Structures are given as C-alpha cells and as structure tokens.
Backbone bond lengths (Angstrom), bond angles and torsions (degrees), N, CA, C in turn:
res aa  C-N    CA-C-N  psi(-1)  N-CA   C-N-CA  omega(-1)  CA-C   N-CA-C  phi
1 M - - - 1.438 - - 1.530 108.17 -
2 R 1.302 115.38 137.47 1.456 121.03 176.72 1.523 109.23 -98.98
3 S 1.317 115.52 144.68 1.460 120.57 -174.88 1.528 110.93 -127.72
4 R 1.324 115.55 142.63 1.467 121.78 173.50 1.521 110.80 -99.71
5 L 1.325 116.82 14.87 1.452 121.19 -173.65 1.527 111.91 -59.45
6 R 1.309 117.95 -46.00 1.473 120.42 -179.34 1.529 110.64 -59.22
7 E 1.307 116.17 -46.71 1.472 121.18 179.25 1.529 111.44 -57.98
8 L 1.317 116.80 -46.18 1.467 120.86 -179.41 1.522 111.41 -67.48
9 R 1.318 116.09 -41.18 1.470 120.67 179.42 1.523 110.85 -63.60
10 E 1.327 117.17 -47.44 1.464 121.00 -178.68 1.524 111.95 -65.35
11 A 1.344 117.24 -33.09 1.464 120.76 178.16 1.532 111.04 -62.99
12 R 1.316 116.74 -27.50 1.470 121.16 178.04 1.522 112.45 -90.86
13 G 1.329 116.53 -5.24 1.460 120.06 179.98 1.513 113.65 75.34
14 W 1.330 116.75 23.56 1.459 121.72 -178.67 1.514 110.75 -94.56
15 S 1.316 116.18 144.25 1.464 121.02 170.76 1.532 107.71 -81.75
16 Q 1.323 115.72 169.84 1.459 118.89 175.64 1.533 110.21 -61.85
17 S 1.323 116.33 -36.55 1.468 119.89 177.83 1.521 111.44 -64.62
18 D 1.342 116.68 -42.14 1.469 120.84 177.66 1.523 110.21 -57.57
19 L 1.316 116.03 -48.21 1.464 120.16 -178.65 1.526 110.49 -64.95
20 G 1.315 116.70 -42.25 1.457 120.46 178.05 1.519 112.08 -57.05
21 E 1.324 116.38 -43.47 1.466 120.17 178.30 1.524 111.04 -61.83
22 R 1.321 116.74 -43.22 1.467 120.41 -179.26 1.531 111.37 -65.17
23 L 1.332 116.65 -31.78 1.465 121.11 -178.37 1.524 112.94 -95.67
24 Q 1.329 116.24 -5.43 1.457 122.37 -177.55 1.527 112.05 61.89
25 V 1.345 114.71 42.78 1.462 122.50 173.34 1.529 107.45 -132.67
26 S 1.308 116.79 170.20 1.463 120.49 -179.52 1.527 111.93 -78.90
27 R 1.317 115.44 161.29 1.462 121.04 173.96 1.519 109.57 -59.66
28 Q 1.337 116.79 -36.32 1.455 120.89 -179.90 1.527 111.74 -63.84
29 T 1.323 116.77 -35.63 1.467 120.26 176.84 1.519 110.45 -65.84
30 V 1.326 116.73 -43.38 1.474 120.60 177.46 1.522 109.51 -60.27
31 N 1.321 116.74 -45.44 1.462 120.62 179.79 1.524 110.83 -61.44
32 A 1.320 117.74 -43.66 1.461 120.99 -179.00 1.531 111.69 -64.01
33 I 1.325 117.65 -37.96 1.465 120.62 177.05 1.527 109.57 -66.60
34 E 1.324 116.60 -45.01 1.469 120.34 -177.84 1.525 112.46 -64.20
35 T 1.319 117.33 -33.03 1.466 120.25 -177.92 1.530 112.95 -92.66
36 G 1.331 116.62 1.69 1.452 120.53 176.83 1.515 114.70 79.22
37 K 1.325 117.21 13.95 1.458 120.71 179.97 1.528 112.22 -87.99
38 Y 1.315 116.64 -10.24 1.464 121.54 -177.25 1.514 108.88 -148.03
39 D 1.325 116.36 130.48 1.462 121.45 173.66 1.527 107.51 -96.21
40 P 1.328 117.57 128.05 1.464 119.53 -177.04 1.528 111.52 -67.62
41 S 1.318 115.05 152.93 1.464 119.63 172.98 1.524 108.01 -64.71
42 L 1.306 116.22 163.30 1.461 120.01 178.98 1.532 112.04 -60.89
43 P 1.342 119.27 -44.65 1.468 118.27 177.25 1.534 112.69 -59.99
44 L 1.327 117.40 -39.25 1.469 119.99 178.01 1.521 110.88 -67.84
45 A 1.315 117.43 -39.98 1.471 120.49 177.57 1.529 110.52 -60.67
46 F 1.336 117.28 -39.90 1.465 120.40 176.84 1.529 111.25 -64.82
47 R 1.341 117.45 -40.59 1.472 120.05 178.16 1.522 110.79 -63.00
48 I 1.324 116.62 -41.25 1.466 120.84 178.48 1.524 109.76 -62.44
49 A 1.319 116.77 -47.32 1.465 121.09 -179.37 1.527 111.20 -60.23
50 R 1.320 117.06 -44.25 1.478 120.26 179.00 1.519 111.21 -63.74
51 L 1.317 116.47 -41.97 1.462 120.52 -178.73 1.523 111.46 -59.50
52 F 1.315 116.94 -40.63 1.464 121.04 -178.09 1.527 113.14 -93.57
53 G 1.320 117.42 -3.33 1.465 120.52 179.35 1.515 112.62 66.04
54 K 1.328 115.68 36.67 1.471 121.21 -178.26 1.519 109.15 -128.82
55 R 1.326 114.98 165.68 1.460 120.42 173.94 1.522 108.53 -81.01
56 I 1.312 115.70 149.52 1.468 120.27 178.53 1.527 110.65 -54.05
57 E 1.322 116.97 -40.48 1.470 121.11 -176.65 1.526 112.93 -65.09
58 T 1.332 117.46 -22.76 1.469 119.06 178.49 1.523 111.57 -84.99
59 I 1.323 116.89 -16.88 1.461 120.78 179.32 1.522 110.87 -96.01
60 F 1.331 116.60 -40.64 1.459 121.68 -177.37 1.522 109.87 -119.39
61 Q 1.322 115.15 126.20 1.475 120.44 177.38 1.516 109.18 -118.55
62 Y 1.318 115.39 129.15 1.455 121.38 177.53 1.517 109.09 -71.90
63 E 1.309 116.56 132.12 1.463 121.59 177.52 1.514 108.11 -107.50
64 D 1.317 116.15 113.77 1.450 121.52 178.97 1.519 109.51 -78.73
65 D 1.312 116.72 127.41 1.463 120.95 -178.47 1.535 112.26 -74.24
66 A 1.306 117.27 -15.93 1.464 120.46 -176.50 1.505 112.44 -72.44
C-alpha cells in the first residue's frame, strides 16, 4: 500500500512525533506507515483520515503487484 502520510504531515509542519501524539501512536509507527513497512489498522486509518480531513482512499492507495 502506498501512503501520502508523509506529504500531508510535512505540509502541516508536523514531526513524526507530533503526528504520533495526535494519533496516540508512537513515532516509530508513523515512520513505519510512511515507509510502507506497516499498514495501519482500519480504526487507525479512519483516525488519520479524520485528522487530515480527507478520505482514506486519498491517503492510502492499494498497489496491485500484478
């Protein structure tokens, strides 16, 4: 899955720690989502979408390996 999380976070001038605090997750979790090493749970994806005022589909795009 590809994520626009880093782009959205940087546009707000937030560090990974800042975003983690707002989402109640660790900085490491934010980093893992941004680097594609971790796909967020559905509840976390909804929290991210609400925080940025965007739809989940505009933040996370499924990448088909085929």
